[in-house]
N, C-alpha and C positions, 0 to 999 in steps of 0.2 A: 371624277364625272358630276359636272354642276347640276345641285337640285335646283328645281325653279322655287323662285320666293314667293310668298302672295302677302299683299299687304294691304292694310286699311287706316285712314286716316279717322281717328275719332277727334271732334273739333273741342277745344277747351277755351277756345278765344272769351267766350261767351260767359263762363264761369267767374264766380268772385276769385279774387285775388288770394285768398284763404286756401281754397279749395286747387286752384292752379299751383301755388307753391307746395300744397300738399303731396299731391301728384307727382311733381319735379322732385320732391325728395325721395318719394315712394319707390319711383322708377330705378333709383340708382342705392337702395336697401330694401330691407326686409320689413320697413317700417310699419305697411302697411297690411293686414294679415289678408284682405281679398285680392288685393292686387297682387301679392305674392303666389297665392293659391290659384288666381289664373294663368298667371305665367306657369306655374310649375306642372297644374294639371294640362294645359294646352301645348307646352314647349313653345311659345310666340316669345319674342322678345320685344320689348317696349321702349320708345325714346321721345322724349318731348322733342318737337322742332317748331321751326316758325316765331313767329314774334308776338306778343301782344299788341293789338291795334284797340282801340278805345272805341267804343260805340259812337256811331255817327262821323268816324274818321273813315278817312280813304285808308285801303292798305296800299302800303309806299312800293314802288314799284320794285319789282325784285324781290320782293317780300312775300310770304306766306302767312295767314293769320295763325296762331300759336296752336297747336292739335298733338296729341298724342299720336305717334305711327306705332302700328301693330302689325309686326313682321313673322311670318312661319312658312315651313315648308309644305305645310297642307292647309287648302282653301277653307275646307270646315273647318278647321282649329283657330284659323284668324278669323273667319267668321262669328264664331262661337266666343272667342276672347273679347273681339271687339264689342258684341252683345252685352255681355256680361260688365264690361268696363263702363259702358253708357249707363246701364243698370245702376253702379255702384255710384255713378257720378249725381244721378238722379238723387239716389237716396241720401248722399253728403250732401247735395244742395236742399234736400228736404228739412235735414237734422240741421243743418246750420241757419235754415230761416226759423225752425221751430225754436232752436236755442236761444238766438236773436229775440223772438218775440217774448218768450220766458224771462229771459234777462233783462230786458229792455235796456239794453246796455249796448256800447261798441261792439261792432262785429268781434268774431272769434280769430284768436291769433292762430296760428298754424299750429297743429297738435293739437295741445291741450285736451279740452272737453270735445273737440271736432273728433279727435282720434280715438278717444274711449266710446263715445257714442257710436261712429260708426264701426267699431270692433265689435260692441254688443249688437249691434243689428248684423252684422255679417254672422256673428256667431249663433244669432237666432234662426237667422234664413237659414243656415248649413243644417241646424239641427232639424227644423222642420222640412228640410228635403230629404236627410237621411232617413227619419221615420216615416216619411211617404212612399220612399222606396225608391225616390226620383235619382 
C-alpha cells in the first residue's frame, strides 16, 4: 500500500550564500542540531532543490528558485517541520546580521561562528520550551 506524501517548499533563494550553503550541508549530515531535531521529531525528509537566482534576475525557463523540499507522510508533521525550519532560517539570518555588525568585517564563512551561535540559540530555545511545558 502506497502512503500519501505531503510536501512543502521553504524558500532559500533570498537568504545569504552562507546560510544556503549551511542548510545544504546540514540536510546531508547531523551538522545542525536544529534541523536534525526537526527531522527526528517530525519524521520528514529534507532536500535542497532548484537553483540560486540572483536578485533582480529572471528565473531561467524550466528552473525553479532554490528551496528546501520538506516531505512526509503526515500533513500536520510537514506543516510543523516547515514552520520550524522557517523560524530557524529567520534566527540564522538575525544571528548572521548581528555577527556581521559586531565584527564589522567580511561576511561569515559557512559553519564557524554561525554554527556555534545558532547551536547556542537552539539550545536556549529548547530549554525554555521544556521549562514552560510546551
